[in-house]
VMD Tcl script that builds the backbone (N, CA, C; Angstrom):
set m [mol new atoms 318]
animate dup $m
set s [atomselect $m all]
$s set {name element resname resid chain x y z} {
  {N N MET 1 A 88.341 99.803 98.082}
  {CA C MET 1 A 88.864 99.407 96.793}
  {C C MET 1 A 89.352 97.971 96.874}
  {N N SER 2 A 88.719 97.094 96.103}
  {CA C SER 2 A 89.051 95.684 96.205}
  {C C SER 2 A 90.398 95.345 95.612}
  {N N GLY 3 A 90.955 96.171 94.758}
  {CA C GLY 3 A 92.250 95.892 94.167}
  {C C GLY 3 A 93.329 95.659 95.202}
  {N N TYR 4 A 93.186 96.261 96.375}
  {CA C TYR 4 A 94.156 96.070 97.440}
  {C C TYR 4 A 93.977 94.726 98.131}
  {N N LEU 5 A 92.851 94.088 97.926}
  {CA C LEU 5 A 92.546 92.826 98.577}
  {C C LEU 5 A 92.791 91.637 97.662}
  {N N PHE 6 A 93.525 91.831 96.594}
  {CA C PHE 6 A 93.725 90.783 95.605}
  {C C PHE 6 A 95.202 90.660 95.276}
  {N N SER 7 A 95.658 89.433 95.180}
  {CA C SER 7 A 97.030 89.183 94.737}
  {C C SER 7 A 97.050 87.916 93.910}
  {N N VAL 8 A 98.104 87.769 93.125}
  {CA C VAL 8 A 98.280 86.573 92.307}
  {C C VAL 8 A 99.707 86.077 92.501}
  {N N GLN 9 A 99.814 84.843 92.931}
  {CA C GLN 9 A 101.114 84.194 93.075}
  {C C GLN 9 A 101.226 83.100 92.022}
  {N N THR 10 A 102.432 82.834 91.591}
  {CA C THR 10 A 102.666 81.714 90.685}
  {C C THR 10 A 103.742 80.824 91.286}
  {N N ALA 11 A 103.640 79.548 90.999}
  {CA C ALA 11 A 104.618 78.583 91.488}
  {C C ALA 11 A 104.848 77.536 90.407}
  {N N ARG 12 A 106.102 77.290 90.112}
  {CA C ARG 12 A 106.462 76.303 89.083}
  {C C ARG 12 A 107.003 75.058 89.771}
  {N N ASN 13 A 106.517 73.909 89.358}
  {CA C ASN 13 A 106.990 72.628 89.857}
  {C C ASN 13 A 107.129 71.701 88.661}
  {N N ASP 14 A 108.361 71.516 88.225}
  {CA C ASP 14 A 108.652 70.715 87.031}
  {C C ASP 14 A 107.869 71.262 85.836}
  {N N ASP 15 A 106.964 70.453 85.291}
  {CA C ASP 15 A 106.237 70.873 84.088}
  {C C ASP 15 A 104.863 71.463 84.408}
  {N N ARG 16 A 104.604 71.766 85.685}
  {CA C ARG 16 A 103.336 72.371 86.112}
  {C C ARG 16 A 103.565 73.790 86.597}
  {N N LEU 17 A 102.652 74.654 86.221}
  {CA C LEU 17 A 102.707 76.031 86.693}
  {C C LEU 17 A 101.379 76.341 87.359}
  {N N ALA 18 A 101.428 76.657 88.634}
  {CA C ALA 18 A 100.216 76.978 89.391}
  {C C ALA 18 A 100.064 78.488 89.502}
  {N N ILE 19 A 98.849 78.938 89.325}
  {CA C ILE 19 A 98.494 80.344 89.503}
  {C C ILE 19 A 97.503 80.387 90.656}
  {N N ILE 20 A 97.850 81.157 91.693}
  {CA C ILE 20 A 97.030 81.178 92.892}
  {C C ILE 20 A 96.549 82.598 93.172}
  {N N PRO 21 A 95.334 82.926 92.719}
  {CA C PRO 21 A 94.763 84.229 93.049}
  {C C PRO 21 A 94.194 84.197 94.466}
  {N N THR 22 A 94.303 85.313 95.159}
  {CA C THR 22 A 93.815 85.412 96.526}
  {C C THR 22 A 93.017 86.702 96.679}
  {N N GLY 23 A 91.815 86.600 97.216}
  {CA C GLY 23 A 91.012 87.779 97.491}
  {C C GLY 23 A 89.868 87.960 96.516}
  {N N GLU 24 A 89.503 89.210 96.294}
  {CA C GLU 24 A 88.340 89.562 95.483}
  {C C GLU 24 A 88.725 89.713 94.012}
  {N N PHE 25 A 88.167 88.831 93.188}
  {CA C PHE 25 A 88.457 88.761 91.753}
  {C C PHE 25 A 87.303 89.431 91.020}
  {N N ASP 26 A 87.504 90.708 90.688}
  {CA C ASP 26 A 86.420 91.481 90.087}
  {C C ASP 26 A 86.966 92.412 89.006}
  {N N MET 27 A 86.145 93.352 88.588}
  {CA C MET 27 A 86.503 94.246 87.499}
  {C C MET 27 A 87.815 94.991 87.776}
  {N N SER 28 A 88.061 95.349 89.003}
  {CA C SER 28 A 89.263 96.123 89.307}
  {C C SER 28 A 90.521 95.266 89.417}
  {N N THR 29 A 90.369 93.939 89.483}
  {CA C THR 29 A 91.533 93.064 89.659}
  {C C THR 29 A 91.705 92.038 88.543}
  {N N ALA 30 A 90.749 91.930 87.658}
  {CA C ALA 30 A 90.759 90.884 86.633}
  {C C ALA 30 A 92.012 90.926 85.764}
  {N N ASP 31 A 92.518 92.115 85.478}
  {CA C ASP 31 A 93.713 92.220 84.640}
  {C C ASP 31 A 94.917 91.527 85.263}
  {N N LYS 32 A 95.005 91.535 86.586}
  {CA C LYS 32 A 96.143 90.886 87.259}
  {C C LYS 32 A 96.153 89.385 86.971}
  {N N LEU 33 A 94.988 88.754 87.085}
  {CA C LEU 33 A 94.936 87.321 86.813}
  {C C LEU 33 A 95.096 87.051 85.321}
  {N N ASP 34 A 94.475 87.859 84.496}
  {CA C ASP 34 A 94.607 87.683 83.053}
  {C C ASP 34 A 96.076 87.778 82.638}
  {N N ASP 35 A 96.795 88.741 83.167}
  {CA C ASP 35 A 98.222 88.883 82.855}
  {C C ASP 35 A 99.007 87.649 83.289}
  {N N ALA 36 A 98.703 87.127 84.468}
  {CA C ALA 36 A 99.404 85.944 84.967}
  {C C ALA 36 A 99.116 84.719 84.106}
  {N N VAL 37 A 97.875 84.571 83.668}
  {CA C VAL 37 A 97.517 83.433 82.814}
  {C C VAL 37 A 98.209 83.547 81.467}
  {N N ARG 38 A 98.200 84.722 80.891}
  {CA C ARG 38 A 98.863 84.904 79.593}
  {C C ARG 38 A 100.373 84.685 79.697}
  {N N ALA 39 A 100.967 85.109 80.792}
  {CA C ALA 39 A 102.399 84.860 81.006}
  {C C ALA 39 A 102.655 83.357 81.124}
  {N N ALA 40 A 101.772 82.651 81.822}
  {CA C ALA 40 A 101.911 81.204 81.956}
  {C C ALA 40 A 101.760 80.509 80.606}
  {N N GLU 41 A 100.840 80.994 79.791}
  {CA C GLU 41 A 100.634 80.406 78.464}
  {C C GLU 41 A 101.872 80.551 77.582}
  {N N ALA 42 A 102.676 81.558 77.845}
  {CA C ALA 42 A 103.883 81.797 77.054}
  {C C ALA 42 A 105.053 80.912 77.496}
  {N N THR 43 A 104.862 80.134 78.556}
  {CA C THR 43 A 105.922 79.246 79.042}
  {C C THR 43 A 105.793 77.873 78.401}
  {N N ASP 44 A 106.739 77.003 78.731}
  {CA C ASP 44 A 106.696 75.631 78.228}
  {C C ASP 44 A 106.010 74.672 79.206}
  {N N ALA 45 A 105.325 75.200 80.198}
  {CA C ALA 45 A 104.636 74.343 81.177}
  {C C ALA 45 A 103.625 73.453 80.464}
  {N N LYS 46 A 103.622 72.189 80.824}
  {CA C LYS 46 A 102.677 71.249 80.207}
  {C C LYS 46 A 101.297 71.332 80.829}
  {N N ARG 47 A 101.227 71.857 82.063}
  {CA C ARG 47 A 99.948 72.000 82.744}
  {C C ARG 47 A 99.943 73.338 83.467}
  {N N ILE 48 A 98.882 74.099 83.249}
  {CA C ILE 48 A 98.667 75.372 83.945}
  {C C ILE 48 A 97.437 75.178 84.820}
  {N N ILE 49 A 97.617 75.409 86.103}
  {CA C ILE 49 A 96.525 75.196 87.048}
  {C C ILE 49 A 96.196 76.515 87.735}
  {N N ILE 50 A 94.933 76.914 87.650}
  {CA C ILE 50 A 94.464 78.079 88.388}
  {C C ILE 50 A 93.724 77.558 89.610}
  {N N ASP 51 A 94.267 77.872 90.777}
  {CA C ASP 51 A 93.719 77.405 92.038}
  {C C ASP 51 A 92.823 78.503 92.626}
  {N N LEU 52 A 91.520 78.279 92.605}
  {CA C LEU 52 A 90.554 79.285 93.044}
  {C C LEU 52 A 90.191 79.186 94.523}
  {N N THR 53 A 90.872 78.347 95.276}
  {CA C THR 53 A 90.466 78.112 96.664}
  {C C THR 53 A 90.595 79.334 97.570}
  {N N GLU 54 A 91.458 80.282 97.210}
  {CA C GLU 54 A 91.644 81.470 98.046}
  {C C GLU 54 A 90.905 82.706 97.513}
  {N N VAL 55 A 90.108 82.528 96.470}
  {CA C VAL 55 A 89.296 83.635 95.950}
  {C C VAL 55 A 88.069 83.766 96.840}
  {N N THR 56 A 87.841 84.964 97.363}
  {CA C THR 56 A 86.730 85.183 98.291}
  {C C THR 56 A 85.482 85.733 97.608}
  {N N PHE 57 A 85.654 86.301 96.418}
  {CA C PHE 57 A 84.543 86.889 95.668}
  {C C PHE 57 A 84.934 86.896 94.208}
  {N N MET 58 A 83.969 86.653 93.324}
  {CA C MET 58 A 84.222 86.738 91.891}
  {C C MET 58 A 82.988 87.307 91.206}
  {N N ASP 59 A 83.187 88.263 90.317}
  {CA C ASP 59 A 82.068 88.817 89.557}
  {C C ASP 59 A 82.150 88.345 88.107}
  {N N SER 60 A 81.306 88.906 87.259}
  {CA C SER 60 A 81.242 88.473 85.863}
  {C C SER 60 A 82.520 88.790 85.088}
  {N N THR 61 A 83.258 89.806 85.500}
  {CA C THR 61 A 84.522 90.120 84.831}
  {C C THR 61 A 85.531 89.008 85.104}
  {N N GLY 62 A 85.583 88.528 86.315}
  {CA C GLY 62 A 86.448 87.401 86.640}
  {C C GLY 62 A 86.051 86.158 85.869}
  {N N LEU 63 A 84.765 85.909 85.794}
  {CA C LEU 63 A 84.264 84.772 85.027}
  {C C LEU 63 A 84.700 84.874 83.575}
  {N N LYS 64 A 84.612 86.064 83.015}
  {CA C LYS 64 A 85.007 86.273 81.613}
  {C C LYS 64 A 86.486 85.926 81.404}
  {N N VAL 65 A 87.343 86.334 82.322}
  {CA C VAL 65 A 88.775 86.023 82.219}
  {C C VAL 65 A 88.982 84.510 82.178}
  {N N LEU 66 A 88.298 83.781 83.043}
  {CA C LEU 66 A 88.455 82.326 83.090}
  {C C LEU 66 A 87.895 81.653 81.843}
  {N N LEU 67 A 86.753 82.117 81.366}
  {CA C LEU 67 A 86.177 81.544 80.145}
  {C C LEU 67 A 87.062 81.793 78.928}
  {N N GLU 68 A 87.635 82.986 78.842}
  {CA C GLU 68 A 88.536 83.291 77.722}
  {C C GLU 68 A 89.806 82.449 77.795}
  {N N ALA 69 A 90.341 82.252 78.992}
  {CA C ALA 69 A 91.534 81.414 79.155}
  {C C ALA 69 A 91.229 79.970 78.757}
  {N N ALA 70 A 90.055 79.479 79.147}
  {CA C ALA 70 A 89.657 78.114 78.782}
  {C C ALA 70 A 89.485 77.978 77.274}
  {N N ALA 71 A 88.927 78.989 76.634}
  {CA C ALA 71 A 88.753 78.954 75.175}
  {C C ALA 71 A 90.108 78.941 74.476}
  {N N ARG 72 A 91.043 79.751 74.958}
  {CA C ARG 72 A 92.387 79.744 74.362}
  {C C ARG 72 A 93.041 78.380 74.540}
  {N N ALA 73 A 92.856 77.782 75.707}
  {CA C ALA 73 A 93.450 76.467 75.970}
  {C C ALA 73 A 92.857 75.401 75.051}
  {N N ARG 74 A 91.544 75.440 74.869}
  {CA C ARG 74 A 90.906 74.454 73.976}
  {C C ARG 74 A 91.415 74.607 72.546}
  {N N ALA 75 A 91.651 75.830 72.118}
  {CA C ALA 75 A 92.094 76.083 70.749}
  {C C ALA 75 A 93.581 75.794 70.550}
  {N N ASN 76 A 94.312 75.701 71.652}
  {CA C ASN 76 A 95.756 75.574 71.555}
  {C C ASN 76 A 96.231 74.263 72.175}
  {N N SER 77 A 96.565 74.275 73.411}
  {CA C SER 77 A 97.248 73.142 74.035}
  {C C SER 77 A 96.387 72.318 74.977}
  {N N ASN 78 A 95.255 72.846 75.367}
  {CA C ASN 78 A 94.350 72.192 76.317}
  {C C ASN 78 A 95.065 71.844 77.627}
  {N N ARG 79 A 95.973 72.694 78.056}
  {CA C ARG 79 A 96.756 72.404 79.261}
  {C C ARG 79 A 96.250 73.111 80.516}
  {N N LEU 80 A 95.168 73.849 80.409}
  {CA C LEU 80 A 94.618 74.585 81.545}
  {C C LEU 80 A 93.682 73.718 82.370}
  {N N ARG 81 A 93.819 73.826 83.695}
  {CA C ARG 81 A 92.888 73.187 84.624}
  {C C ARG 81 A 92.608 74.155 85.753}
  {N N LEU 82 A 91.427 74.033 86.349}
  {CA C LEU 82 A 91.024 74.884 87.472}
  {C C LEU 82 A 90.756 74.026 88.697}
  {N N ILE 83 A 91.143 74.545 89.849}
  {CA C ILE 83 A 90.774 73.927 91.117}
  {C C ILE 83 A 89.598 74.725 91.664}
  {N N ARG 84 A 88.550 74.019 92.000}
  {CA C ARG 84 A 87.312 74.658 92.449}
  {C C ARG 84 A 87.542 75.584 93.644}
  {N N GLY 85 A 86.745 76.649 93.655}
  {CA C GLY 85 A 86.836 77.624 94.726}
  {C C GLY 85 A 85.815 77.389 95.817}
  {N N ARG 86 A 85.714 78.353 96.675}
  {CA C ARG 86 A 84.743 78.324 97.765}
  {C C ARG 86 A 83.330 78.296 97.194}
  {N N ARG 87 A 82.403 77.913 98.008}
  {CA C ARG 87 A 80.996 77.798 97.573}
  {C C ARG 87 A 80.506 79.081 96.918}
  {N N ARG 88 A 80.858 80.214 97.499}
  {CA C ARG 88 A 80.406 81.511 96.954}
  {C C ARG 88 A 80.921 81.717 95.524}
  {N N VAL 89 A 82.136 81.288 95.263}
  {CA C VAL 89 A 82.726 81.420 93.929}
  {C C VAL 89 A 82.110 80.393 92.985}
  {N N GLN 90 A 81.987 79.165 93.428}
  {CA C GLN 90 A 81.414 78.124 92.565}
  {C C GLN 90 A 79.977 78.443 92.188}
  {N N ARG 91 A 79.293 79.156 93.056}
  {CA C ARG 91 A 77.905 79.533 92.780}
  {C C ARG 91 A 77.806 80.405 91.530}
  {N N VAL 92 A 78.814 81.224 91.265}
  {CA C VAL 92 A 78.827 82.047 90.053}
  {C C VAL 92 A 78.789 81.155 88.815}
  {N N PHE 93 A 79.569 80.086 88.810}
  {CA C PHE 93 A 79.582 79.160 87.672}
  {C C PHE 93 A 78.242 78.446 87.522}
  {N N GLU 94 A 77.655 78.079 88.650}
  {CA C GLU 94 A 76.364 77.395 88.621}
  {C C GLU 94 A 75.259 78.312 88.096}
  {N N LEU 95 A 75.196 79.525 88.621}
  {CA C LEU 95 A 74.142 80.462 88.215}
  {C C LEU 95 A 74.232 80.845 86.747}
  {N N THR 96 A 75.445 80.914 86.231}
  {CA C THR 96 A 75.635 81.311 84.833}
  {C C THR 96 A 75.697 80.104 83.892}
  {N N LYS 97 A 75.586 78.928 84.466}
  {CA C LYS 97 A 75.615 77.683 83.690}
  {C C LYS 97 A 76.883 77.567 82.845}
  {N N THR 98 A 77.998 77.986 83.426}
  {CA C THR 98 A 79.279 77.939 82.714}
  {C C THR 98 A 80.214 76.869 83.255}
  {N N GLU 99 A 79.807 76.181 84.296}
  {CA C GLU 99 A 80.673 75.183 84.937}
  {C C GLU 99 A 81.159 74.129 83.949}
  {N N ASP 100 A 80.298 73.714 83.035}
  {CA C ASP 100 A 80.668 72.676 82.078}
  {C C ASP 100 A 81.625 73.166 80.986}
  {N N PHE 101 A 81.803 74.475 80.877}
  {CA C PHE 101 A 82.699 75.033 79.873}
  {C C PHE 101 A 84.113 75.219 80.395}
  {N N LEU 102 A 84.297 74.934 81.676}
  {CA C LEU 102 A 85.598 75.164 82.299}
  {C C LEU 102 A 86.223 73.828 82.726}
  {N N PRO 103 A 87.528 73.706 82.576}
  {CA C PRO 103 A 88.207 72.426 82.856}
  {C C PRO 103 A 88.574 72.247 84.325}
  {N N PHE 104 A 87.557 72.002 85.158}
  {CA C PHE 104 A 87.787 71.804 86.581}
  {C C PHE 104 A 88.402 70.429 86.837}
  {N N LEU 105 A 89.334 70.391 87.774}
  {CA C LEU 105 A 89.865 69.122 88.258}
  {C C LEU 105 A 88.861 68.574 89.256}
  {N N ASP 106 A 88.585 67.303 89.178}
  {CA C ASP 106 A 87.641 66.710 90.139}
  {C C ASP 106 A 88.318 65.693 91.001}
}
mol reanalyze $m
mol bondsrecalc $m
mol representation Tube
mol addrep $m
């Protein structure tokens, strides 16, 4: 069960709120990250950063959570940014041609 291999940490630094998921981001764990992102959106943080560097696997459910968060950010405050993940995770964005729809920090 991959749900045991996934956690989400948050860290606040002044006006930035970082969300750090770790492990397998899939159908059984997507709600954990979605809840953390929605909680962050309810704060006064000027920048919300999702750091994908510790995600070891991501499926289409995880991708959906990130795309929905990006859409909410575009419609509202545009304060969301993503830090690119491991090659295996980034490959999901490439294969689905969704990389350009997400606000990656470069």
